[in-house]
C-alpha positions as CSV (number, residue, x, y, z in Angstrom):
1,X,-45.8,-40.7,-8.0
2,X,-43.3,-43.8,-9.7
3,X,-43.5,-47.4,-8.9
4,X,-45.9,-48.8,-6.2
5,X,-45.5,-48.0,-2.2
6,X,-47.3,-48.8,0.9
7,X,-49.1,-46.3,2.4
8,X,-46.8,-45.8,4.9
9,X,-43.9,-45.0,2.2
10,X,-46.2,-42.0,0.9
11,X,-46.2,-38.5,2.0
12,X,-49.1,-36.8,3.4
13,X,-50.0,-35.4,0.1
14,X,-49.3,-38.6,-2.0
15,X,-51.9,-40.3,0.1
16,X,-54.8,-37.9,0.0
17,X,-54.6,-38.2,-3.6
18,X,-55.1,-41.7,-3.6
19,X,-58.0,-42.2,-1.3
20,X,-59.5,-39.0,-3.3
21,X,-59.1,-40.9,-6.3
22,X,-60.3,-44.2,-4.9
23,X,-63.5,-42.3,-3.2
24,X,-64.1,-40.5,-7.0
25,X,-63.9,-44.0,-8.3
26,X,-66.3,-45.6,-6.1
27,X,-68.7,-43.1,-6.3
28,X,-68.7,-42.9,-9.8
29,X,-69.3,-46.7,-10.0
30,X,-72.3,-46.3,-7.6
31,X,-73.7,-44.1,-9.7
32,X,-73.4,-46.4,-13.2
33,X,-75.1,-48.9,-11.0
34,X,-78.0,-46.9,-9.8
35,X,-78.7,-45.3,-13.5
36,X,-78.9,-48.7,-14.4
37,X,-81.1,-50.1,-12.2
38,X,-83.2,-46.7,-12.3
39,X,-83.4,-47.9,-16.1
40,X,-84.1,-51.3,-15.5
41,X,-86.8,-50.7,-13.6
42,X,-88.4,-48.3,-15.7
43,X,-88.0,-50.2,-18.7
44,X,-90.0,-53.3,-17.3
45,X,-92.8,-51.6,-16.6
46,X,-93.7,-50.3,-20.1
């Protein structure tokens, strides 16, 4: 995978890999946001 391509120019394997990586990044960022909001709530109650 060299250079930037539109999804239409990618093979099906490349498309699946790119979507999977994007999904993982979104899930990680949501998990980090949830952890930080829980920590903020816990520290404000003390």
